[in-house]
Gaussian input, Z-matrix of N, CA and C with variables (Angstrom, degrees):
# hf/3-21g

backbone

0 1
 N
 C     1     B1
 C     2     B2     1     A1
 N     3     B3     2     A2     1     D1
 C     4     B4     3     A3     2     D2
 C     5     B5     4     A4     3     D3
 N     6     B6     5     A5     4     D4
 C     7     B7     6     A6     5     D5
 C     8     B8     7     A7     6     D6
 N     9     B9     8     A8     7     D7
 C    10    B10     9     A9     8     D8
 C    11    B11    10    A10     9     D9
 N    12    B12    11    A11    10    D10
 C    13    B13    12    A12    11    D11
 C    14    B14    13    A13    12    D12
 N    15    B15    14    A14    13    D13
 C    16    B16    15    A15    14    D14
 C    17    B17    16    A16    15    D15
 N    18    B18    17    A17    16    D16
 C    19    B19    18    A18    17    D17
 C    20    B20    19    A19    18    D18
 N    21    B21    20    A20    19    D19
 C    22    B22    21    A21    20    D20
 C    23    B23    22    A22    21    D21
 N    24    B24    23    A23    22    D22
 C    25    B25    24    A24    23    D23
 C    26    B26    25    A25    24    D24
 N    27    B27    26    A26    25    D25
 C    28    B28    27    A27    26    D26
 C    29    B29    28    A28    27    D27
 N    30    B30    29    A29    28    D28
 C    31    B31    30    A30    29    D29
 C    32    B32    31    A31    30    D30
 N    33    B33    32    A32    31    D31
 C    34    B34    33    A33    32    D32
 C    35    B35    34    A34    33    D33
 N    36    B36    35    A35    34    D34
 C    37    B37    36    A36    35    D35
 C    38    B38    37    A37    36    D36
 N    39    B39    38    A38    37    D37
 C    40    B40    39    A39    38    D38
 C    41    B41    40    A40    39    D39
 N    42    B42    41    A41    40    D40
 C    43    B43    42    A42    41    D41
 C    44    B44    43    A43    42    D42
 N    45    B45    44    A44    43    D43
 C    46    B46    45    A45    44    D44
 C    47    B47    46    A46    45    D45
 N    48    B48    47    A47    46    D46
 C    49    B49    48    A48    47    D47
 C    50    B50    49    A49    48    D48
 N    51    B51    50    A50    49    D49
 C    52    B52    51    A51    50    D50
 C    53    B53    52    A52    51    D51
 N    54    B54    53    A53    52    D52
 C    55    B55    54    A54    53    D53
 C    56    B56    55    A55    54    D54
 N    57    B57    56    A56    55    D55
 C    58    B58    57    A57    56    D56
 C    59    B59    58    A58    57    D57
 N    60    B60    59    A59    58    D58
 C    61    B61    60    A60    59    D59
 C    62    B62    61    A61    60    D60
 N    63    B63    62    A62    61    D61
 C    64    B64    63    A63    62    D62
 C    65    B65    64    A64    63    D63
 N    66    B66    65    A65    64    D64
 C    67    B67    66    A66    65    D65
 C    68    B68    67    A67    66    D66
 N    69    B69    68    A68    67    D67
 C    70    B70    69    A69    68    D68
 C    71    B71    70    A70    69    D69
 N    72    B72    71    A71    70    D70
 C    73    B73    72    A72    71    D71
 C    74    B74    73    A73    72    D72
 N    75    B75    74    A74    73    D73
 C    76    B76    75    A75    74    D74
 C    77    B77    76    A76    75    D75
 N    78    B78    77    A77    76    D76
 C    79    B79    78    A78    77    D77
 C    80    B80    79    A79    78    D78
 N    81    B81    80    A80    79    D79
 C    82    B82    81    A81    80    D80
 C    83    B83    82    A82    81    D81
 N    84    B84    83    A83    82    D82
 C    85    B85    84    A84    83    D83
 C    86    B86    85    A85    84    D84
 N    87    B87    86    A86    85    D85
 C    88    B88    87    A87    86    D86
 C    89    B89    88    A88    87    D87
 N    90    B90    89    A89    88    D88
 C    91    B91    90    A90    89    D89
 C    92    B92    91    A91    90    D90
 N    93    B93    92    A92    91    D91
 C    94    B94    93    A93    92    D92
 C    95    B95    94    A94    93    D93
 N    96    B96    95    A95    94    D94
 C    97    B97    96    A96    95    D95
 C    98    B98    97    A97    96    D96
 N    99    B99    98    A98    97    D97
 C   100   B100    99    A99    98    D98
 C   101   B101   100   A100    99    D99
 N   102   B102   101   A101   100   D100
 C   103   B103   102   A102   101   D101
 C   104   B104   103   A103   102   D102
 N   105   B105   104   A104   103   D103
 C   106   B106   105   A105   104   D104
 C   107   B107   106   A106   105   D105
 N   108   B108   107   A107   106   D106
 C   109   B109   108   A108   107   D107
 C   110   B110   109   A109   108   D108
 N   111   B111   110   A110   109   D109
 C   112   B112   111   A111   110   D110
 C   113   B113   112   A112   111   D111
 N   114   B114   113   A113   112   D112
 C   115   B115   114   A114   113   D113
 C   116   B116   115   A115   114   D114
 N   117   B117   116   A116   115   D115
 C   118   B118   117   A117   116   D116
 C   119   B119   118   A118   117   D117
 N   120   B120   119   A119   118   D118
 C   121   B121   120   A120   119   D119
 C   122   B122   121   A121   120   D120
 N   123   B123   122   A122   121   D121
 C   124   B124   123   A123   122   D122
 C   125   B125   124   A124   123   D123
 N   126   B126   125   A125   124   D124
 C   127   B127   126   A126   125   D125
 C   128   B128   127   A127   126   D126
 N   129   B129   128   A128   127   D127
 C   130   B130   129   A129   128   D128
 C   131   B131   130   A130   129   D129
 N   132   B132   131   A131   130   D130
 C   133   B133   132   A132   131   D131
 C   134   B134   133   A133   132   D132
 N   135   B135   134   A134   133   D133
 C   136   B136   135   A135   134   D134
 C   137   B137   136   A136   135   D135
 N   138   B138   137   A137   136   D136
 C   139   B139   138   A138   137   D137
 C   140   B140   139   A139   138   D138
 N   141   B141   140   A140   139   D139
 C   142   B142   141   A141   140   D140
 C   143   B143   142   A142   141   D141
 N   144   B144   143   A143   142   D142
 C   145   B145   144   A144   143   D143
 C   146   B146   145   A145   144   D144
 N   147   B147   146   A146   145   D145
 C   148   B148   147   A147   146   D146
 C   149   B149   148   A148   147   D147
 N   150   B150   149   A149   148   D148
 C   151   B151   150   A150   149   D149
 C   152   B152   151   A151   150   D150
 N   153   B153   152   A152   151   D151
 C   154   B154   153   A153   152   D152
 C   155   B155   154   A154   153   D153
 N   156   B156   155   A155   154   D154
 C   157   B157   156   A156   155   D155
 C   158   B158   157   A157   156   D156
 N   159   B159   158   A158   157   D157
 C   160   B160   159   A159   158   D158
 C   161   B161   160   A160   159   D159
 N   162   B162   161   A161   160   D160
 C   163   B163   162   A162   161   D161
 C   164   B164   163   A163   162   D162
 N   165   B165   164   A164   163   D163
 C   166   B166   165   A165   164   D164
 C   167   B167   166   A166   165   D165
 N   168   B168   167   A167   166   D166
 C   169   B169   168   A168   167   D167
 C   170   B170   169   A169   168   D168
 N   171   B171   170   A170   169   D169
 C   172   B172   171   A171   170   D170
 C   173   B173   172   A172   171   D171
 N   174   B174   173   A173   172   D172
 C   175   B175   174   A174   173   D173
 C   176   B176   175   A175   174   D174
 N   177   B177   176   A176   175   D175
 C   178   B178   177   A177   176   D176
 C   179   B179   178   A178   177   D177
 N   180   B180   179   A179   178   D178
 C   181   B181   180   A180   179   D179
 C   182   B182   181   A181   180   D180
 N   183   B183   182   A182   181   D181
 C   184   B184   183   A183   182   D182
 C   185   B185   184   A184   183   D183
 N   186   B186   185   A185   184   D184
 C   187   B187   186   A186   185   D185
 C   188   B188   187   A187   186   D186
 N   189   B189   188   A188   187   D187
 C   190   B190   189   A189   188   D188
 C   191   B191   190   A190   189   D189
 N   192   B192   191   A191   190   D190
 C   193   B193   192   A192   191   D191
 C   194   B194   193   A193   192   D192
 N   195   B195   194   A194   193   D193
 C   196   B196   195   A195   194   D194
 C   197   B197   196   A196   195   D195
 N   198   B198   197   A197   196   D196
 C   199   B199   198   A198   197   D197
 C   200   B200   199   A199   198   D198
 N   201   B201   200   A200   199   D199
 C   202   B202   201   A201   200   D200
 C   203   B203   202   A202   201   D201
 N   204   B204   203   A203   202   D202
 C   205   B205   204   A204   203   D203
 C   206   B206   205   A205   204   D204
 N   207   B207   206   A206   205   D205
 C   208   B208   207   A207   206   D206
 C   209   B209   208   A208   207   D207
 N   210   B210   209   A209   208   D208
 C   211   B211   210   A210   209   D209
 C   212   B212   211   A211   210   D210
 N   213   B213   212   A212   211   D211
 C   214   B214   213   A213   212   D212
 C   215   B215   214   A214   213   D213
 N   216   B216   215   A215   214   D214
 C   217   B217   216   A216   215   D215
 C   218   B218   217   A217   216   D216
 N   219   B219   218   A218   217   D217
 C   220   B220   219   A219   218   D218
 C   221   B221   220   A220   219   D219
 N   222   B222   221   A221   220   D220
 C   223   B223   222   A222   221   D221
 C   224   B224   223   A223   222   D222
 N   225   B225   224   A224   223   D223
 C   226   B226   225   A225   224   D224
 C   227   B227   226   A226   225   D225
 N   228   B228   227   A227   226   D226
 C   229   B229   228   A228   227   D227
 C   230   B230   229   A229   228   D228
 N   231   B231   230   A230   229   D229
 C   232   B232   231   A231   230   D230
 C   233   B233   232   A232   231   D231
 N   234   B234   233   A233   232   D232
 C   235   B235   234   A234   233   D233
 C   236   B236   235   A235   234   D234
 N   237   B237   236   A236   235   D235
 C   238   B238   237   A237   236   D236
 C   239   B239   238   A238   237   D237
 N   240   B240   239   A239   238   D238
 C   241   B241   240   A240   239   D239
 C   242   B242   241   A241   240   D240
 N   243   B243   242   A242   241   D241
 C   244   B244   243   A243   242   D242
 C   245   B245   244   A244   243   D243
 N   246   B246   245   A245   244   D244
 C   247   B247   246   A246   245   D245
 C   248   B248   247   A247   246   D246
 N   249   B249   248   A248   247   D247
 C   250   B250   249   A249   248   D248
 C   251   B251   250   A250   249   D249
 N   252   B252   251   A251   250   D250
 C   253   B253   252   A252   251   D251
 C   254   B254   253   A253   252   D252
 N   255   B255   254   A254   253   D253
 C   256   B256   255   A255   254   D254
 C   257   B257   256   A256   255   D255
 N   258   B258   257   A257   256   D256
 C   259   B259   258   A258   257   D257
 C   260   B260   259   A259   258   D258
 N   261   B261   260   A260   259   D259
 C   262   B262   261   A261   260   D260
 C   263   B263   262   A262   261   D261
 N   264   B264   263   A263   262   D262
 C   265   B265   264   A264   263   D263
 C   266   B266   265   A265   264   D264
 N   267   B267   266   A266   265   D265
 C   268   B268   267   A267   266   D266
 C   269   B269   268   A268   267   D267
 N   270   B270   269   A269   268   D268
 C   271   B271   270   A270   269   D269
 C   272   B272   271   A271   270   D270
 N   273   B273   272   A272   271   D271
 C   274   B274   273   A273   272   D272
 C   275   B275   274   A274   273   D273
 N   276   B276   275   A275   274   D274
 C   277   B277   276   A276   275   D275
 C   278   B278   277   A277   276   D276
 N   279   B279   278   A278   277   D277
 C   280   B280   279   A279   278   D278
 C   281   B281   280   A280   279   D279
 N   282   B282   281   A281   280   D280
 C   283   B283   282   A282   281   D281
 C   284   B284   283   A283   282   D282
 N   285   B285   284   A284   283   D283
 C   286   B286   285   A285   284   D284
 C   287   B287   286   A286   285   D285
 N   288   B288   287   A287   286   D286
 C   289   B289   288   A288   287   D287
 C   290   B290   289   A289   288   D288
 N   291   B291   290   A290   289   D289
 C   292   B292   291   A291   290   D290
 C   293   B293   292   A292   291   D291
 N   294   B294   293   A293   292   D292
 C   295   B295   294   A294   293   D293
 C   296   B296   295   A295   294   D294
 N   297   B297   296   A296   295   D295
 C   298   B298   297   A297   296   D296
 C   299   B299   298   A298   297   D297
 N   300   B300   299   A299   298   D298
 C   301   B301   300   A300   299   D299
 C   302   B302   301   A301   300   D300
 N   303   B303   302   A302   301   D301
 C   304   B304   303   A303   302   D302
 C   305   B305   304   A304   303   D303
 N   306   B306   305   A305   304   D304
 C   307   B307   306   A306   305   D305
 C   308   B308   307   A307   306   D306
 N   309   B309   308   A308   307   D307
 C   310   B310   309   A309   308   D308
 C   311   B311   310   A310   309   D309
 N   312   B312   311   A311   310   D310
 C   313   B313   312   A312   311   D311
 C   314   B314   313   A313   312   D312
 N   315   B315   314   A314   313   D313
 C   316   B316   315   A315   314   D314
 C   317   B317   316   A316   315   D315
 N   318   B318   317   A317   316   D316
 C   319   B319   318   A318   317   D317
 C   320   B320   319   A319   318   D318
 N   321   B321   320   A320   319   D319
 C   322   B322   321   A321   320   D320
 C   323   B323   322   A322   321   D321
 N   324   B324   323   A323   322   D322
 C   325   B325   324   A324   323   D323
 C   326   B326   325   A325   324   D324
 N   327   B327   326   A326   325   D325
 C   328   B328   327   A327   326   D326
 C   329   B329   328   A328   327   D327
 N   330   B330   329   A329   328   D328
 C   331   B331   330   A330   329   D329
 C   332   B332   331   A331   330   D330

   B1=1.4875
   B2=1.5171
   B3=1.3949
   B4=1.4059
   B5=1.6052
   B6=1.3457
   B7=1.4343
   B8=1.4948
   B9=1.3260
   B10=1.4498
   B11=1.4778
   B12=1.2545
   B13=1.4528
   B14=1.5791
   B15=1.3576
   B16=1.4524
   B17=1.5071
   B18=1.3167
   B19=1.4443
   B20=1.5037
   B21=1.3458
   B22=1.5196
   B23=1.4441
   B24=1.3201
   B25=1.4046
   B26=1.5217
   B27=1.3749
   B28=1.4684
   B29=1.5193
   B30=1.3416
   B31=1.4664
   B32=1.5956
   B33=1.3054
   B34=1.4934
   B35=1.5165
   B36=1.3323
   B37=1.4426
   B38=1.5145
   B39=1.2897
   B40=1.4167
   B41=1.4815
   B42=1.3076
   B43=1.4757
   B44=1.5841
   B45=1.3619
   B46=1.4441
   B47=1.5579
   B48=1.3323
   B49=1.4229
   B50=1.5041
   B51=1.3130
   B52=1.5007
   B53=1.5121
   B54=1.3927
   B55=1.5363
   B56=1.5596
   B57=1.3168
   B58=1.4594
   B59=1.5882
   B60=1.2800
   B61=1.5157
   B62=1.4744
   B63=1.2778
   B64=1.4540
   B65=1.4795
   B66=1.3398
   B67=1.3637
   B68=1.6260
   B69=1.2928
   B70=1.4686
   B71=1.5905
   B72=1.2759
   B73=1.4342
   B74=1.4804
   B75=1.3600
   B76=1.4566
   B77=1.5587
   B78=1.3476
   B79=1.5306
   B80=1.5176
   B81=1.2908
   B82=1.4328
   B83=1.5510
   B84=1.3403
   B85=1.5509
   B86=1.5802
   B87=1.2673
   B88=1.4252
   B89=1.5225
   B90=1.3497
   B91=1.3911
   B92=1.5224
   B93=1.2849
   B94=1.4676
   B95=1.5109
   B96=1.2580
   B97=1.4432
   B98=1.5769
   B99=1.3502
   B100=1.4210
   B101=1.5771
   B102=1.2785
   B103=1.5318
   B104=1.5430
   B105=1.2571
   B106=1.4905
   B107=1.5520
   B108=1.3295
   B109=1.3969
   B110=1.5400
   B111=1.4028
   B112=1.4038
   B113=1.4920
   B114=1.3623
   B115=1.4149
   B116=1.5408
   B117=1.3847
   B118=1.3880
   B119=1.5323
   B120=1.3095
   B121=1.4899
   B122=1.5462
   B123=1.3486
   B124=1.4178
   B125=1.5531
   B126=1.2636
   B127=1.4636
   B128=1.4955
   B129=1.3516
   B130=1.4535
   B131=1.4843
   B132=1.4089
   B133=1.4145
   B134=1.5880
   B135=1.3201
   B136=1.4883
   B137=1.5884
   B138=1.2825
   B139=1.5428
   B140=1.4342
   B141=1.3507
   B142=1.5235
   B143=1.6159
   B144=1.3134
   B145=1.5186
   B146=1.5308
   B147=1.3207
   B148=1.4981
   B149=1.5095
   B150=1.3418
   B151=1.4910
   B152=1.4549
   B153=1.2810
   B154=1.4641
   B155=1.5211
   B156=1.3332
   B157=1.4850
   B158=1.5574
   B159=1.2608
   B160=1.4839
   B161=1.6110
   B162=1.3556
   B163=1.4948
   B164=1.4903
   B165=1.3453
   B166=1.5723
   B167=1.5295
   B168=1.4054
   B169=1.4230
   B170=1.6063
   B171=1.3428
   B172=1.4159
   B173=1.5432
   B174=1.2846
   B175=1.4742
   B176=1.6006
   B177=1.2176
   B178=1.4804
   B179=1.5041
   B180=1.3352
   B181=1.4426
   B182=1.5184
   B183=1.2913
   B184=1.4502
   B185=1.4578
   B186=1.2992
   B187=1.4599
   B188=1.7270
   B189=1.3113
   B190=1.4371
   B191=1.5463
   B192=1.3017
   B193=1.4871
   B194=1.5971
   B195=1.3218
   B196=1.4906
   B197=1.5030
   B198=1.3605
   B199=1.4789
   B200=1.5868
   B201=1.3154
   B202=1.4521
   B203=1.5348
   B204=1.3997
   B205=1.4266
   B206=1.5527
   B207=1.3198
   B208=1.4005
   B209=1.5207
   B210=1.3196
   B211=1.5236
   B212=1.4881
   B213=1.3651
   B214=1.4825
   B215=1.5039
   B216=1.3404
   B217=1.4037
   B218=1.5479
   B219=1.3855
   B220=1.3946
   B221=1.5777
   B222=1.3254
   B223=1.4530
   B224=1.5594
   B225=1.3409
   B226=1.4205
   B227=1.5213
   B228=1.3621
   B229=1.3837
   B230=1.5313
   B231=1.3834
   B232=1.4576
   B233=1.5177
   B234=1.2683
   B235=1.5058
   B236=1.5114
   B237=1.2713
   B238=1.4422
   B239=1.5033
   B240=1.3492
   B241=1.5268
   B242=1.4214
   B243=1.2281
   B244=1.4892
   B245=1.5509
   B246=1.2744
   B247=1.4656
   B248=1.5169
   B249=1.3205
   B250=1.4850
   B251=1.4773
   B252=1.3881
   B253=1.5156
   B254=1.5731
   B255=1.3333
   B256=1.4388
   B257=1.5530
   B258=1.3279
   B259=1.4701
   B260=1.5217
   B261=1.3288
   B262=1.4774
   B263=1.5336
   B264=1.3634
   B265=1.4219
   B266=1.5050
   B267=1.2960
   B268=1.4638
   B269=1.5593
   B270=1.3137
   B271=1.4561
   B272=1.5199
   B273=1.3053
   B274=1.5279
   B275=1.5470
   B276=1.3169
   B277=1.4563
   B278=1.5200
   B279=1.3673
   B280=1.4603
   B281=1.4513
   B282=1.4107
   B283=1.3887
   B284=1.5173
   B285=1.4418
   B286=1.3852
   B287=1.5397
   B288=1.2619
   B289=1.4128
   B290=1.6005
   B291=1.2903
   B292=1.4894
   B293=1.5265
   B294=1.3412
   B295=1.4395
   B296=1.5792
   B297=1.2676
   B298=1.4470
   B299=1.5288
   B300=1.3018
   B301=1.4089
   B302=1.5578
   B303=1.2706
   B304=1.5459
   B305=1.5038
   B306=1.2608
   B307=1.5262
   B308=1.4629
   B309=1.3907
   B310=1.4418
   B311=1.5057
   B312=1.2919
   B313=1.4496
   B314=1.4958
   B315=1.3305
   B316=1.4749
   B317=1.4298
   B318=1.2701
   B319=1.4879
   B320=1.5074
   B321=1.3025
   B322=1.4715
   B323=1.5795
   B324=1.2423
   B325=1.4639
   B326=1.6455
   B327=1.2521
   B328=1.4476
   B329=1.5803
   B330=1.2347
   B331=1.5076
   B332=1.4934
   A1=114.38
   A2=118.98
   A3=121.62
   A4=110.55
   A5=115.89
   A6=120.35
   A7=112.73
   A8=117.97
   A9=124.90
   A10=110.54
   A11=119.43
   A12=128.16
   A13=109.01
   A14=114.12
   A15=118.95
   A16=112.45
   A17=118.15
   A18=120.57
   A19=109.46
   A20=118.38
   A21=122.76
   A22=108.22
   A23=122.46
   A24=122.55
   A25=115.11
   A26=116.02
   A27=122.09
   A28=111.30
   A29=116.02
   A30=120.70
   A31=108.20
   A32=116.63
   A33=117.23
   A34=109.85
   A35=116.85
   A36=119.93
   A37=110.42
   A38=122.21
   A39=127.04
   A40=110.98
   A41=113.82
   A42=120.57
   A43=113.19
   A44=110.74
   A45=117.29
   A46=110.89
   A47=115.44
   A48=120.05
   A49=111.15
   A50=118.04
   A51=120.64
   A52=107.01
   A53=116.88
   A54=119.94
   A55=107.35
   A56=115.67
   A57=121.24
   A58=107.01
   A59=117.38
   A60=122.42
   A61=109.77
   A62=118.26
   A63=119.36
   A64=113.48
   A65=119.78
   A66=127.22
   A67=112.28
   A68=108.97
   A69=119.11
   A70=109.85
   A71=117.64
   A72=123.48
   A73=109.91
   A74=118.00
   A75=121.48
   A76=109.51
   A77=115.89
   A78=117.86
   A79=106.73
   A80=119.23
   A81=120.76
   A82=114.00
   A83=113.10
   A84=122.36
   A85=105.34
   A86=120.27
   A87=124.60
   A88=116.89
   A89=117.29
   A90=124.01
   A91=112.79
   A92=116.28
   A93=122.36
   A94=113.74
   A95=119.38
   A96=124.13
   A97=110.34
   A98=117.52
   A99=122.94
   A100=110.27
   A101=112.67
   A102=116.75
   A103=110.22
   A104=116.27
   A105=122.11
   A106=107.47
   A107=116.00
   A108=121.85
   A109=110.42
   A110=113.01
   A111=118.43
   A112=109.91
   A113=120.39
   A114=121.93
   A115=111.53
   A116=117.15
   A117=120.61
   A118=115.71
   A119=114.50
   A120=119.26
   A121=108.79
   A122=111.24
   A123=118.83
   A124=108.64
   A125=114.31
   A126=124.37
   A127=111.51
   A128=117.92
   A129=118.33
   A130=113.85
   A131=116.75
   A132=119.28
   A133=111.03
   A134=116.74
   A135=119.84
   A136=108.63
   A137=117.98
   A138=118.83
   A139=112.60
   A140=119.62
   A141=118.97
   A142=105.50
   A143=111.96
   A144=119.68
   A145=112.09
   A146=117.99
   A147=119.31
   A148=109.19
   A149=118.40
   A150=117.31
   A151=113.28
   A152=119.65
   A153=123.16
   A154=111.88
   A155=113.09
   A156=122.80
   A157=106.03
   A158=116.36
   A159=125.03
   A160=107.52
   A161=110.70
   A162=121.83
   A163=114.28
   A164=115.68
   A165=119.29
   A166=104.41
   A167=111.55
   A168=117.24
   A169=104.89
   A170=114.39
   A171=116.31
   A172=112.95
   A173=116.64
   A174=122.71
   A175=112.30
   A176=116.21
   A177=122.29
   A178=108.97
   A179=115.26
   A180=120.38
   A181=110.27
   A182=114.65
   A183=116.79
   A184=115.00
   A185=114.46
   A186=121.86
   A187=109.11
   A188=110.40
   A189=115.40
   A190=111.36
   A191=116.85
   A192=124.76
   A193=108.13
   A194=114.83
   A195=120.37
   A196=108.92
   A197=116.02
   A198=118.71
   A199=110.50
   A200=116.91
   A201=121.17
   A202=109.23
   A203=118.13
   A204=120.73
   A205=109.81
   A206=116.52
   A207=120.68
   A208=109.37
   A209=118.38
   A210=117.59
   A211=111.61
   A212=115.74
   A213=118.91
   A214=107.27
   A215=115.95
   A216=124.41
   A217=111.54
   A218=116.12
   A219=120.51
   A220=114.06
   A221=112.79
   A222=121.22
   A223=110.71
   A224=118.18
   A225=118.25
   A226=117.04
   A227=115.39
   A228=121.12
   A229=113.42
   A230=113.35
   A231=121.09
   A232=112.96
   A233=120.21
   A234=122.88
   A235=104.84
   A236=122.44
   A237=123.74
   A238=118.16
   A239=113.08
   A240=116.54
   A241=120.74
   A242=119.96
   A243=119.16
   A244=111.28
   A245=117.51
   A246=122.70
   A247=113.57
   A248=117.11
   A249=121.78
   A250=116.34
   A251=117.02
   A252=123.94
   A253=102.46
   A254=112.39
   A255=124.21
   A256=102.82
   A257=117.17
   A258=122.28
   A259=109.24
   A260=114.29
   A261=123.42
   A262=108.80
   A263=119.39
   A264=124.02
   A265=109.32
   A266=118.33
   A267=127.50
   A268=107.97
   A269=118.33
   A270=120.03
   A271=115.80
   A272=113.85
   A273=121.66
   A274=107.90
   A275=118.08
   A276=123.24
   A277=110.88
   A278=114.61
   A279=120.24
   A280=111.58
   A281=121.98
   A282=122.19
   A283=111.38
   A284=117.70
   A285=116.42
   A286=113.17
   A287=119.02
   A288=122.05
   A289=113.54
   A290=110.93
   A291=115.38
   A292=114.82
   A293=113.20
   A294=114.72
   A295=112.82
   A296=116.17
   A297=120.67
   A298=114.42
   A299=118.85
   A300=126.52
   A301=109.74
   A302=115.49
   A303=120.67
   A304=107.61
   A305=121.01
   A306=123.88
   A307=107.49
   A308=116.74
   A309=120.14
   A310=113.17
   A311=122.68
   A312=128.82
   A313=106.49
   A314=119.25
   A315=119.91
   A316=113.38
   A317=119.55
   A318=124.84
   A319=110.01
   A320=116.37
   A321=123.30
   A322=108.02
   A323=118.04
   A324=121.51
   A325=110.90
   A326=114.33
   A327=118.95
   A328=110.26
   A329=118.79
   A330=120.81
   A331=108.02
   D1=-49.26
   D2=-176.05
   D3=-56.79
   D4=-39.94
   D5=178.79
   D6=-58.16
   D7=-40.77
   D8=177.60
   D9=-64.18
   D10=-45.87
   D11=177.44
   D12=-58.16
   D13=-50.80
   D14=177.98
   D15=-61.31
   D16=-37.88
   D17=-179.54
   D18=-67.51
   D19=-45.37
   D20=177.04
   D21=-60.41
   D22=-44.98
   D23=-178.52
   D24=-62.44
   D25=-34.11
   D26=173.04
   D27=-65.02
   D28=-46.29
   D29=178.96
   D30=-59.89
   D31=-43.31
   D32=-175.35
   D33=-70.83
   D34=-32.94
   D35=175.73
   D36=-67.37
   D37=-39.39
   D38=174.76
   D39=-59.19
   D40=-50.52
   D41=179.43
   D42=-58.77
   D43=-44.57
   D44=176.14
   D45=-57.22
   D46=-47.54
   D47=-177.05
   D48=-63.74
   D49=-37.76
   D50=179.19
   D51=-65.16
   D52=-46.57
   D53=-178.52
   D54=-59.16
   D55=-45.67
   D56=-176.86
   D57=-58.89
   D58=-49.41
   D59=179.19
   D60=-58.39
   D61=-44.12
   D62=179.14
   D63=-63.66
   D64=-39.24
   D65=179.93
   D66=-64.68
   D67=-44.47
   D68=175.25
   D69=-59.98
   D70=-53.39
   D71=179.47
   D72=-56.10
   D73=-43.40
   D74=-179.20
   D75=-64.93
   D76=-38.16
   D77=179.50
   D78=-66.58
   D79=-44.39
   D80=-179.20
   D81=-58.97
   D82=-33.32
   D83=-177.30
   D84=-66.89
   D85=-23.30
   D86=-177.89
   D87=-86.73
   D88=-9.62
   D89=-177.88
   D90=-70.80
   D91=158.02
   D92=176.87
   D93=55.56
   D94=36.04
   D95=-178.08
   D96=-112.33
   D97=3.54
   D98=176.42
   D99=74.87
   D100=26.96
   D101=178.33
   D102=-80.04
   D103=135.41
   D104=-179.19
   D105=-113.93
   D106=157.63
   D107=175.93
   D108=-75.58
   D109=134.64
   D110=176.92
   D111=-145.80
   D112=112.07
   D113=-175.08
   D114=-56.35
   D115=125.44
   D116=177.34
   D117=78.98
   D118=11.70
   D119=-179.17
   D120=-113.00
   D121=164.36
   D122=176.82
   D123=137.13
   D124=168.55
   D125=-177.04
   D126=-74.76
   D127=134.29
   D128=179.54
   D129=-85.89
   D130=-27.35
   D131=-177.83
   D132=-91.00
   D133=115.97
   D134=-175.73
   D135=-67.06
   D136=-13.34
   D137=178.36
   D138=-78.99
   D139=-10.47
   D140=-173.78
   D141=-77.53
   D142=152.44
   D143=-174.71
   D144=-66.26
   D145=-13.79
   D146=-175.64
   D147=-137.01
   D148=146.66
   D149=174.26
   D150=-79.53
   D151=-7.08
   D152=-174.90
   D153=-88.35
   D154=144.25
   D155=167.41
   D156=-116.59
   D157=124.07
   D158=-174.22
   D159=46.29
   D160=49.40
   D161=172.52
   D162=62.41
   D163=22.52
   D164=-177.80
   D165=-134.68
   D166=146.97
   D167=177.77
   D168=-162.61
   D169=143.20
   D170=175.19
   D171=-98.51
   D172=173.44
   D173=-171.74
   D174=-58.07
   D175=-44.75
   D176=-175.41
   D177=-70.39
   D178=-37.64
   D179=178.95
   D180=-68.52
   D181=-38.99
   D182=175.63
   D183=-62.45
   D184=-49.05
   D185=-179.86
   D186=-57.49
   D187=-48.77
   D188=179.89
   D189=-58.64
   D190=-40.95
   D191=179.52
   D192=-61.96
   D193=-49.25
   D194=-178.02
   D195=-58.54
   D196=-37.69
   D197=-176.27
   D198=-85.56
   D199=-2.17
   D200=175.55
   D201=78.87
   D202=30.48
   D203=178.46
   D204=-113.53
   D205=156.68
   D206=170.49
   D207=-75.02
   D208=154.45
   D209=177.90
   D210=-79.46
   D211=-3.03
   D212=175.52
   D213=-125.30
   D214=135.39
   D215=-176.46
   D216=-129.56
   D217=159.23
   D218=170.63
   D219=-98.11
   D220=8.68
   D221=174.45
   D222=-53.02
   D223=123.58
   D224=-173.95
   D225=-55.55
   D226=-34.78
   D227=-178.84
   D228=-61.07
   D229=-43.18
   D230=177.85
   D231=-75.75
   D232=-32.79
   D233=174.98
   D234=-59.68
   D235=-41.76
   D236=179.24
   D237=-64.01
   D238=-39.93
   D239=176.48
   D240=-82.89
   D241=-34.21
   D242=-176.93
   D243=-154.92
   D244=39.35
   D245=176.73
   D246=66.04
   D247=18.77
   D248=179.84
   D249=100.76
   D250=-3.57
   D251=-179.17
   D252=-75.13
   D253=138.69
   D254=176.37
   D255=-92.40
   D256=103.94
   D257=-179.73
   D258=-134.25
   D259=173.14
   D260=-172.27
   D261=-56.66
   D262=-50.92
   D263=-175.53
   D264=-58.48
   D265=-54.57
   D266=-176.28
   D267=-58.52
   D268=-48.23
   D269=178.62
   D270=-63.40
   D271=-38.62
   D272=173.28
   D273=-57.16
   D274=-49.94
   D275=-175.99
   D276=-67.54
   D277=-36.48
   D278=-179.82
   D279=-63.19
   D280=-49.92
   D281=-174.19
   D282=-67.08
   D283=-27.98
   D284=177.31
   D285=-82.70
   D286=-19.53
   D287=-176.30
   D288=-92.06
   D289=-13.08
   D290=-176.12
   D291=54.43
   D292=40.23
   D293=-171.42
   D294=-124.32
   D295=-43.07
   D296=-174.85
   D297=-86.38
   D298=-145.56
   D299=-179.57
   D300=-61.51
   D301=-55.32
   D302=-178.72
   D303=-68.27
   D304=-38.05
   D305=-173.60
   D306=-63.94
   D307=-42.87
   D308=179.44
   D309=-62.83
   D310=-32.25
   D311=178.60
   D312=-67.52
   D313=-51.90
   D314=179.64
   D315=-66.61
   D316=-36.93
   D317=-178.50
   D318=-64.30
   D319=-40.22
   D320=-174.70
   D321=-64.24
   D322=-25.80
   D323=-175.41
   D324=-78.12
   D325=-18.58
   D326=-178.09
   D327=-80.51
   D328=81.15
   D329=-176.88
   D330=-98.19

């Protein structure tokens, strides 16, 4: 049984590293495009080639775009905090509560 768990952990680590690499590459693809910070701004569709809407994007929108997520979710935890918007306060509470999107990620590592 420990060998199986070790094997699964290695696969999960490889998948995490590939996802992280893809997110970093996506972030780098958005540099030098003239995008400026704008609170509450950014593209809603993670499939768009840029995180900016009207050349503006905020930090949470940028991170969501890099991860291939919409800035708005139907995740219950986020609906409670800000009507489903992925923002700094909700993300901070999420990772500490082990409940929402980020909490599930950290909780899954505790094997």
